[in-house]
N, C-alpha and C positions, 0 to 999 in steps of 0.2 A: 538113877532116881527119875521119877516121872511126875509131871504136874497133874493134879486132879482138877479137871475142868468142870464148869457148871453143867455141861451136857452129860457128864458122867455121874454127878451127884448133885441133886437140887431139891430143896424143900421150899414150899411156898405157902404163905398165909397173907390174905388180903389185909388183915388188921395188924400185922406185925412186920416191921422192917427186917431186911436180911440180917442186921446185927443182932436182932432179938431172937433169931431162930438158931438154937443150939443143937449140936450133934454130940452124942455120947457113944463111943465106940469101944469095942473089945480089942485087945492086942491082935495084930494081923499074924497069920500063921506062916507067911513067907516074907516078912519084912516088917516095916513100921511106918506109920504116918508121922509127918513132921512139918513144921512151918519152915519157910525159906530162911527165916532169921536164925533158926537153930536146926539145921537139917539132920544132925546126929542125935537129937533128943526126941524121943517118941512123944507124940501128942495124942491124948485120948479124948480131948474136948476141943472143939472149934466151932465156928459159926458159918452161916451161909455167906456172910460177907467175906470171910477168908477165901472161900472157894471162888466167889465172883471176882475177887481181885488177884487170883492166881497165886495165893500165898501158901496153899496146901500142897505138899509133895508126898509121894510114896517112895520109900527107899527099899529096893528089893534086896532080899537076902534069903538064901536057902532054896526051897523047892520052887519049881517053875509055876505051880498052880497053888492057889490059896485064897485067902480073903479075910474079912472081919465082919462082925455084926455091928449094927448101929441103930440108934433110935433118936428121932428128932422131937423137939418140944419147943413151945413158945413161952415157957415159964409156968404154964397152967395145964395145957393139954399135951399129951404124948402120942406119938405115932406108934403103931405096932412095930416090933423089932423086925429089922430087915437084914438081909445078907448081901454084902458087897463082894463080888468075886473078882479075883485078880489073877491074870495069866501072864507070865513073863515070857518074853521072847529072847533068843540069843542075840547079843549085840554083834552086828556085822560092820566091819570097817573096810572101806574100799577107796581106791584112787579114782576120782571122777575125771580129773585132767592131769596129764603129765606130758607137756609139750616142750620142745627145745626152746631155750632162751637165746634170742639173737642179740649178739654184741658186736659193736664195731671195735676193731683192735685198739687197745690203749684207752678204752673208755669203760664206763660202768653202766649197768642196767639192773633195775629192781626185778625181783621175782614176784609175779603177781598171781592172783587167783585165776586169771585167764590161762596161765601155763601150768600151775600146780595147785591142785585142790583135792583134799581128802574129806570124805563124808561118812557118817554112820547111818544106820537104818532107822534111828529114832529122830526123824527129821523135825518133829515138833519140839524137840528138846535140844536143838543144836546150840542154843545160846548158853546152855549149862554144860555142854560137853566140851572138854578140852582135848584137842588132837595135837600131839607132839611129834615133831620130826627130829630124829637123832642122826647126825652125820656119821657114817661109818668110814667113808673114804673121802677126803677133801679133794677139790679140783687141783689140777697140776698147773694150768696156765693162768690161774687167777686165784682169788681168795673170796671167801664168803664172810660178809660183815653184816652187822645190824646197825641201822641208823638210829641215833639217840635223839631225844627231844631237842638238844642244843645243836643238832645237825652234824655232830661228830659221829665217828664210826668205831665199832669194836668187833674183832673177830668172834665168830660164834661157831659152836659145834652142835647146837640144837636150837630149834625155833618152833613156834606154834602156828596153827592155821590162821589164828587171829592176826599174827604178825605179818603173814603173807597177804592177808586181806587188806591190811593197812599199808602195804608196800614198804615195810620196814626192813626186809631182807634184801640185800644188794650183792650182786656179783661184780667184782672189779677185775678187769683183765690187765695183767702185768706178767713179764715185760713184753714189749711189742716185738722185739727181735726174735723171740721164740715162736712167733705165730706164722710169719710169712704172709701170703695173700689171704689164705683162709686156713682155719684149723678147727678141731672139734675137742671140746673139754667136757668133763662130766663129774658128778659127785654121786656117791652111794649113801643111802639113808634108810632108816626104818621108821615106821609110823605106829604110834600106839595111842589108844584111848581106852584105858582099862574098863572091862577086862579083854577088849579086842585089840589086835595088833597085826601089823604087816611087816615082814622082814625083807631086807636086801632089795630096795627099789633104786633105780638109776634115773638121775635127772641130767639131761644133756644140755650143753652150752655150745651154740653155733657161733664161732668167731670168724668174721669175714669183713673185708672192706666193702662188700656189696650190701652190707646191712646198714643202709642209710636211713635217715629219719629226721624228724624235727630237730633233734639234738645234734645231728651230724649229717648234713645234707649233701655231702660230697664223698666220692669214693677215693679221693686223693688223701694223702697224708695231711695236706693243708690247702684250703681254698677259702680263706677267711674274708676276702674282700678288703677294701682300703677306704680310708677317709681322707678327703682333700679339701682344702680351703678354696672357696670360689676364686678362680683365676690363678691358683697356685698349682703345685705338683707334689707327688708322693712317690717314694721308692717302694716297689714291690719286691720283697726279698723272699727267702725260703720260709720265713715264718708266716708269710701270707700266701705263698703259692709253692707247694712242694708235692711233686708227683713221683718221688723216688720209691714209693711203695709199689710202683708198677714192676720194679725189678724183682719183687718177691714172687712174681708169677713164674720166674725162671728158676731152674736148679741153681743151687748155691755156686757151683763151679762155673756157670755161664754168666753170672751177673756182671763180672768184671769186663766182659766184652761188649756190653751195651750201655747206652746212655739215654736219658729222657729228652725228647724234643717236643716243643709246642708249636702250634700254628694257629694264628688268630683268624678265625673264619668270619667274624663280623666285627669290624672296627668300632670303637666308641663313637657316639654321635656328637658329644660335646667336649671332646678332647682328643689327644693323640698319645700314642705309646712310643716312648723313646728308648731304643736299645743302643747303648754306646753313644754315638753321635748322629745316629740316623733315626728317622721316624719309620715305624712299621707302616707298610703300604699293602695293598692287595697283591701287588707283584712280588713283594718281599715280606711275607708275614711271619717268618719262622724265627724262633730263638730256642736255646737249650736250657736245661735245668742247671747246667754248669755255670752259664752266664748269670742266671738268677741267684745262684748260691754265692758267686764270687763278686759280682758287680751290682746285681739287681737291675730291674727295668723300671722306668719312670713313666707315670701317667701324669700328663699336664692338662689342666682344665682350660677351656677356651674363654673363661670369664663371663659366660652367659648366665642369665638368671634361671639356673636349673639347680635342682637339689639331688638328682640321681643320674647316674650314668652306668654303663656296663659294656663289656665286650665278651664275645663267645670265642672259645678256643678248643682245639683238639690236642690230646697228649698221647704219645706212643713211645715204644722202645725202638731205638735205631742203633744198628751196629756202629761201634766207634770207628772213626776214620772214613766213613762213607757219607756221601751226601744225604742229607735228611730227606727221606721219601716216605710219605704217608702210606701205610699198609693198605692193600686191597681189601683185606677182610676187616669189616667194621667191628668185629668182635675183639680185635686187637687194639682198638682205638677208644679212648675215653673222651667224651664231649661234655663240656660243662660251661658255666657262665661265671664270670668274675664281676662282682658288683662294686661300684664306686659310690660312696656317699659324699655329696658336695655340701660343705658348710657355707651357707650364704654370707656375704659381706654386705653390710648396710651402706651401699655406695650410691643408692638412688632414692630420691624423695618419693613420698606417696603420690599416686596419680588419681585424680577425681575422674571416675569413669562416667558418672551421671552428668550429662550436659546441663540439664536444668533440674536440679533437685526440687521435687515438689510432691505433694500428697493431696489427693482429692478425698474429701470427707463429707459425709452427709450431715446436715445440720443436727447438732446434738449427739453425734455418734462417737464411738471409740474405735480407732483404726490402728492396726500395727504397721510400723514402717518396715518395708522390705528392701532387698537389694535393688529392685527395680526403681525404688524411690530415691535411695541414697547408697552409692557404692563407691568406696575408695579402695584402690588396689595397690599393693606393695609387694613385689616379688621377694624382697629381702626380709619381710616380716610377716608373721602369721596375722590373721584378722584380730586376734586378741591384743596385739600390740598397736593397732591403729585406733587411736583414741580421739573422740569428738568432745568438744567443750562448747556449751551453749553460752554465747556472749550476751545476747539479748533474748529474753523469753518471748514466746508467742503472745500476741495481743488478743487472741480469741480462744485460748485454752492453755493446756500445759502438757509437757512430756512426762511419761512415767514408765516404770519397768513392770513387767509381768509379775504378779503376786503382790504388788504394792501400787495399785492404780490410783490410790488416793494421795500419793506422795509425789510431788514434783521433783524432777531430777535435772541436773545441769551437766552431766557427763555420761557418756556411754561409749561402747566400742563397736567396731565393725562386726565382730563376732556376735554381739547381741542383736544387731540388725539382721544378720544372716539367719539367726535362730528365731526371729520374729518376737523378740522379747521387749522391744521398745515400742510404746504406744503413744498416740496423741489423743488426748481427751478434749473434745470440742465443748465449748461452754454454751452452745445453743444459739448463739447470735447468728445473724444472717450475713455478716461481713466476713470477707476473707482476711487472712493474716500472713505473717512471715515470722521467722526467727533467724537470728544471725549466729553462725557457728564457725569454729575453727577445727582443723583436724591435723594431727601430726603423728609421726612414728617415734618421737622422742629423740631423734638424731638430726632431723632436718627442720627447716623453717616451716611453721604452720601454714596451712592453706585456709583462707577466709572465704566464706560463701554465704549467700542468702538461701533460705529454704522457704518456698512458697506453700501456703496452706489454702487450697481452694475449697470453698464451701458450696455444696450442692443443696438446693432446697429440697425438702421432703415432698415427694410426688407419689401419686397413685396412678397406676396404668392398668388398663384392661388387657388381660392376657387372652381371654376368650370372650367374644361378644357376638356370637353367631345368631342369636335370636332363637325363638321357639317355632317349631313346625307342628301343627295340629292336623291330624288326619281327618279328612272330610267324613262326617258321620259320627265322629267322636266329639266329646265335649270337654275332655280333660287331658292334660299332658304334664309330665314331670319336668320341673326346672332344676337342672343340675349344673355342676361346675363345667360340664362340656359346653353349656350354653352361655354361662356367665362366670367369669373368674377374674380376679384382680390381684395385683401385688403392689407392694410399696417398698421404697428404699429406706424407710425410717426404722427406728428400733421397735416400735410397736407394729407388729405384723398382723394384728387382729383387725380385719376389714369388715365393716358393716355396710348395709345398703338400706337407704330410707326412701320409700316410695313417695314422690312428690305429686304425681298425677296418676291415679289408678287407671286400670283399663276401662275402655268405653263399653265393651260388650261382654265383660266377664269379671272374674275376681281372681286374685292371687291368694292361695291358701297355704298356711303353714300348720301342719298337723291338724288339718280339717278346720282351721279357723282363719278368718280373713287376716292377712298380714299387712301391716303398715311398715314393718322394719324386719330385717333378717340379717344374718351374718354369713360369712364364707363357709363356716362350719355347717350351716344348714344346707347349703348347696352341696357340700361334699357328702353329707349324710342322706341326701335325697328326701328332705322333709317338705319341699315346696312343690306345689302343683298349681297349674293355671286351669280354671274352669270357665268355659264359655257359656254365658247365660242367654245371650241373644244370638239367634241363628240368622241374622240379617246381613252379616258382613263376612267378607272373605279374609279379613285381617284385623288385627288389634294391636295395641301397644300400650306401654306405660312408661312414664318418666321416673327416674330415680337419681339419687345422689350416693356415691361411694365415699366412705369416710373412714378415718382412723382418729385416734386422739390427737394426732399431729397435723393432719391435712385432710382435704376433701375435694371431690370433683363433682360438680353439679351439671344439670342439664343433659344427663345421659338418658338414652331411649332404648328400650328393648322391644323389638318388633315381634309380633306373633302372626304367623302366616298359616292359612289353611291349605294343606296339600290335597290336591284333587285325588279322589279315590278312583283312579283310572290307571290302566296299563297302556303305556305309550310305546309304540315301536321304536327300537333303537337302531342307530346306524343305517337307516333306510336311504337308499340311493335312487332318486326318482328322475326319469329321463325328461329332457327338456322338449318343449314343442308339442306335447300331447297332453290330453286330459287323463288323469289317473283317478279311478274311483276309490273313494275312501270307505273302508269297512272296519270291522272289529280288529283286524290285524294292525291297523294304524292307531286307532283310539278305541280302547275296550273299556266301557263303563258298566259292564255286566254286574260287577260287585256292588257298585253304587245303586244300580237298578234294584238289586235284591235287597239292599239295606233300606232304601227309601220306599220300596214298593211302588215305584213310579217310573216314568220314562225320563231319564236325564236329558237336560237341554243344554246345548252348546251355544253360547252367545259370543260372536266374534269380537275380539278386541282389536286385532290388527291382522290383515291379510298378509300373505307372503310378499316379500319385497319384489320377487320376480314373477308374480302371478296372482291368482285369486282362487278362492274357494267358490265353486259355482254349482248350480243345480245341473244334474245330468240330463234333464228334459228341458228343452227350450220352450219359451213362451210362444204366444200366437205369432209374434213378429219374428220368431226364429232368431232372437238375439240371446246371447249368453247372459244369464242373470246371476250376479254375485249373491252369495249366501251371507246373510247376517245372523240368522238363527236356524238351527236344525236340531233334531232330536237324535237320540241313540238308535231309535227304530229307523230313522232315515239312513243312518250309517249301515245298519244291518240290511236294509233293503237297497243299498247302493244307490241312493238318490243324490249323493253329494260327491263331487269330484274336485281334484286339485289340478288346476290348469296353469301351467308354467310356460312362459315365453321370454326367456332370458337371452341376452346377447352373449354367446359363449365363444366368440371369435378368439382363438388363441388361448382359451381357458379350458381346463380339463374338468373342473368341478367348482361349484359355488355352494356356500352354506346359506341356508334360508330357514325360516321358521314361521309359524303362525301362532298367535296367542288367542286364548279364549277364556271365557268364564263358564264353569260347569255348575249347573244348578239342578236340583232335584227336590221333590217334596220332603218336608220335615228334616232337612239337613241344611247346613250353612253352604253358601256358594264358595267356590274355590277357583283361583286363577291358575291356568295351566299353559303350557307351551309345548308345541310339537316341533321338534328339530329334525331336519332332513338335509340331504345333500343333492344338489341339482347336477346331473351329469348329461353329456350330449347323448341324443337319441341315436341308436344304431338300428336301422330298419332291417339289416341283414340277419339280425338275431331275433326278429319278431316271428312267432309261430303263427301258422294259418289256422283259421277257425271256420265254422260252418254256418253259424247264425248271422245273417247280415245286420249291420247297424249303420243307418244312414249317417253321413257326415258331409261337411262342406270341403271341397278341394281347395287347396291353396292356389291353384291355377283356375281362373274364372272360366276358361275354355275347356277344362278337363274335368268332367264329372267323375266322382269317386264314390265308392261305398265301403263301409267297414263291417267286419263280421267278428263275432266272438264265440268262443266255445267254452262256456263256464267262466269261472274266475279263480285265480290262484292266489294264495296268501303271499304277501311280500316277504322276502327273505332279507334280513339285515345285511348290510355291507354288500348287497348284490344289486346290480343295475336292473331297473324295470324296463320292459320292452313292450311295444305296442303290438296288439294282435290285429290291428286294422290293416286292410289291404285296399288298394285302389279299386273303385267300382266302375263298371262300364255304363251304368245308367245314372242319370242325373235329371231331376225335375227342374225345369226352367219355367218361370212365370213370364208369360208374354202378353203384351197389350193387344187387345183385339178391338176392331172397329167394324163399321158396316161393310167395309170393303174386304174384310177377311183379316187373317193374322199377318198383317204387314210387318209386325215387329218393329214398328217405328217409334221413336222417342223424340222428346223435345230436343232442340238444338243445345240447350243448356244442361242436359242430363246425359248420363252414360251408364252403361251396365258394369263399368269397372268398379272394383272395391275401393273404399276410402283409403287414402294413404295414411291417415292417422285415425286412432281409435280413442273413444272415450273410456271411462272406467268400466262401462258395461259391455264394451265391444271386444270381441276376441277374433283372431284370424281363423277360427274354426267353430263349427257348430255341430256337436256330435253327442252321442250318449256313451261316455267313457265307462269301461268296466275295469276298475282297478288300474291296470296298465294297458287297457285295450282301447287305443285310439290311434287315429292316423295323424302323424305329425305334420306341422307346417314348418319345414326346414328353412333355415336362413339362406340356403343355396337354391331356392325355388326359381323356376324360369320366369315367374312373375316379375322378378327384379329386372329382367330385360324387356319383357312384353309390355308391362304397364307404362314405362316411359315412352315406348314407341307408339302405343295406342293414344296416349295423351297428346303426343306431338301431332299425330295424324288427325286427331279430333280438332286440334287448333287450326290445322290447315283447312279442314272441311268448313269450320265456322267462318274462317276468313273468306273462303270462296263464296259461301252463301251470302255473307254480308255484301261482298262486291256485287253480286248479281242483284241483290235486293236494292242497293243504292242506284245501280244503273237503271233498273226498272222504274224506280221512283222518279228519277230524273226525266225519263221518257214520258211518264204520266204528266209531269208538269209542263213539258213541251207540248203534249197533245192538247192541253187546255188552251193554248195560245195559237195553235195551227189547226187546219182541217185534218180530221182523222182519216187515215187510210185503213182499209180492211187488213187486219193482221193476217199474216201468212201462217200456214200450218207449221212451217219449219221453226219459227221462233218459239212456239210453245213446247217444242221438244227439247230445246236447249236451255231455256231460262225458266226460273221458278215463277209461277203465277200465284199471287197471294191476295189479289183483290176480288171484288165482285165482277161478274161477267160484264163486259162493256157493250153498249148498244149505240147505234147511230141516232142522231136527233132527227134526221129527215127520213131515212128509209129504214123500215124495220127489218134489219138483216141480223144474221147470226153467223158466227164463225164455227164451222164444223170441224172437229178434230177426229180423225179416224182412231179408233181404239183397237188395238191388236192384242188379243189375249196372250200373255207371256207365261202363264203358269196356272196352277190350280188356284192360287190365291189372288189372281188378277181381278181388279175391280170390274172388268168387263163381264165377268161371269156372274157377279153378285149384285149388279146394279139394280135399282128400283126403277120402274117405268116413270114415276113422277117424283122428283126430289127438288126441294127448295134450296138445299145446301149440302155439299159433300161432307159427310161426317169424317172426323179424324183430321180435319184441317182447321186452321185458325185464320182470323182476319189479319190485316197488316200489322195490327198491334199485338198479335199473338206470337207465341213461339213457333218457329218453323220446325217441322218434323223431319227427322232423318232416320235412316235405318242404320243401326249401330253394327249389326252383325249379319253376315250372309254366309250361312253354312259354317259358322264358328269363326269367320274372319271378317275383317273390315272391308266394306264394298268400295269400289272406285268412286271418284267424285261424280262421274257422269251418271252413275246409278243412284247415288245418294241424293243428288239435287234433281228433283222431278218437276215437270211442268204441271201446274194445277189445271185440271180439266174444268172448263166453264160449265155453269149450271144450265141445263135445258129449260127454256121458258115454255109456258103453255103454248100449244099448237106448234112446237118445234120438235124436230126429231133428228136422229143421227143418220148421216148419209154414208 
C-alpha cells in the first residue's frame, strides 16, 4: 500500500477550505483507495483534507498498471472528469547492513541497526512496512533473547526491524569456558516483507576478551577496582583482580604448565600494597594470581585527604617453577590500571580560606557573593554540606538567593556561593555595614566570623576626553565617542551631557540644531558636530557636566584645536653648528595657499631651544637677524634658515622644536610645531659645490668662503651636512687715517670676537642653503687663540700705561726745573701724547729723523703744513695700537710708537 500525497492529487478553491473539497472516484483497475483507519475497505469518496493529512492510501492488487477516474466539487461546481494513473513497482527487500556483533566473553550485547538493517525500495512508506527476521539456526556459544518492558528477557526465534531499531534484541554469551581467549559464533535467518523476502542470511558474533568498551573496560576476567575507607585498608582478591583468562591463549594441554604473574609498574601515591607481610616496592614489585586467589593482597590508605588513588600493573603468563620474568615481546603482556576509591572520614573541621571576608558594592547595587569573597574549605565534605547561618543581618541591605531577590535569607551553603546564587541587595545608603555569620559541616564546632560590606559611591569617569581637532580651512567637525565618552559604576548606565558654557567661536549642533544637552547614544550615533563661526581664533572650548540619574560631574572642559593645514617633515636630523635653509620639504603650506588663495604667514611662537630661525641675508651691520614672521613664499625662496649652536659634548643627538602660528586669508589661524633632532656636524661627509657663498670664519685670522651647488630636499632620519668649504679670501674692514692704512685701533678696542653673544648674535654670518653652511665647531682653534690674544692685549695695555705714567711724571718735573732739549733717542722708545714742547727763551725745535719703513709709512704721505697729526689723540684720548701685523700680534716695541712732534711755521725737517 502507498500513501497518496498532496503533490500527487490536489484540488484548490480560494473560497472553499480543504474539508469542503470533495472527490468522487471510480473503482481502481489494479487495487483500491482506502483510508488509514480502514485500509481493507475501498473508499470512493474523500476530501482534500484527507490527502493533506496523509490519511488516503492506495492498496495495490492485480496488474502493475492501472488507475481510476475522479471528479472534484465544492458542493456547487464540478471539475471535468480526470484520470489518475497508477503504476506499481516490484517490492525489493535488501540487507543494508550486516556487520559482526562484538561481545566480551560472559557478557551480553544488543543487536542494533548499526550492525543489522533490512530495507525495502519503498522508502517513503517504511513506517507502514513490517520487516520480519526468522531465525533458521540459533547461535551455539550464546542465545538470542528479547528484552521486555520490565527488563526481563525471553528467548526468541523471530524479531522485526523495529525491535532491532529499539535495541530490544540481545545476544547473551554463555558459557565462558567454551570460548577461550576468542571465538566466533553466528546465527542464520531469513527476512521477509510480503511479498518480498530474503532466504538464508548469516549474522556473525565476534567473542573476544579484546572487545573492551564502556561496559567492560578491561581485557582481564576481573579488574573491578576497590573501595577503601580513608586511612583504612581493603583486600584485593580474585573477584576484584583475575587474569586467569590469559591462560586461554594457550592450547588446553599447555595451560597447566603456566601461571599468571603481576608486576606493579607504578605504585599508588596515597597508600601502599601489602603482599603477605611485606610492602611492594620498586625493587620487589611482583606477585602471582595464586597469591591473589589464596590470600589476596591488601591496599592500605595513608589517611590523607584524598578521594581517589590507583596503581598500574602488568600481567603475563610465566612457566611454573621458574623465576617470574617479564616477556620481551609486549604483545604477550597486558598493562592496565587498578583504581581505588577512598571514602573520606570527617575527621577535620572546616577551614576558612578567606582571610578577611568582605564584599565591595556600589551604592544601591545588587552583587553576587563569590568564592573570592567567602570561601570555606573542607576536604571531608562537599560544598553542599558546608552550611552558613546569618546570626545578625546586614544593617545596610539584605541577603537573597537567585530567583527570589525580594526575599531575605538567613542560611546558605558554600555550593550556592560557588555557583553565584547568593546575592547582597544594598538599600542605597552611603554607609558601609557588616553581618555576623557562622559556618559548620554538621560534625564540628561552628566557625564565627564578621563579613564586611564596603559601599562605594556612584561615580562617573571619563573614558575618552581627547578633545576635537578641526582642520584649518574647514569650519565643522564631528564629535564622536572617540573624543568624548564616559562610564559609571551605578545601575543607571545612561549618561547625559549638559553644556554649561557654550563655545566662544562656534556652536555645537545635534542633528543640525544647536544642542544644549546630549547623551552618550548621540555620540555613538555620530549626531553631534561642532561648527566654527568666527575665524579669529586657533582654538575653542566649551564646559559641560556629565550626569546620570544617580550622580554627576561638573566643571568639565572639551578643548577644540585647529590643526594647521601643513605638511611637516618627519624624523629630520639637522647638523649642529651650521645654518640650514628651510624650504617646502620642512614646512609645506601649499595646500593652505591653494585653499585660502593667499600667501600663508608663519608667526613664531618660540624659537628652538638650541638656536634660532634667522634670515639668510644679513643686515647692513652683518649681524644675524632672528625671524619673527615669514611667509610661505619666503620658504620657497629659501630666505629663512635654522641656525643651531648646541653644546653636544658627549651627546649624540638632542631633540628640539620650534612653534609657530600659521595664518592665511579667509581661514582661521592654527598653532603648529616643527620637531627635529640635532646631531653633530660631520664635515667629512659635506659635498663640494661650485657657487661661492660668503661666510664668517670661526677663526678671526682665517678668512673662509662657502659655496653651494643647488639645494637638496632633506631626507627624514638622515643627517644634514654642510656644503660650505673654507675660503681663501676674506674682506677685512680697516681703519684709515691721513698717514695711511696703519690698521691702528684704540687701546680699549680689539678685533677679537665677543666672548658672549646676545639674542641676535651668532658665531657665523652666512647665507645657508638648506644644509649648506660652514660650521663653527666647538673644537675651533679660537678656543686657544682668543685667550692668548686677550692675555697679550692686557700686557700691551699695562706697558702703555706704565710709559704714560712715567712720561706724565717727567712733565711735572719739567715745570719745576729748567728744561733740557730732548734727545732723539727718547722719542723712539717712549710714547709721546702731548703737544710739541717749546722753550720759553729760545725758539728751538726738536727734529726727529723719519725713515720710511714701508709703503704705508707716514713719511711718504705727510702734508707740508699740518697743525696736528691725524689719527692720534690728546693725553685724554685713547692711545692707538696696532692689533695685527700680517695676521699676528706685533711686539711691544712695534705697538708703542713715539708721537712725532708737529712742525711749526718756518720749521722744517733736517
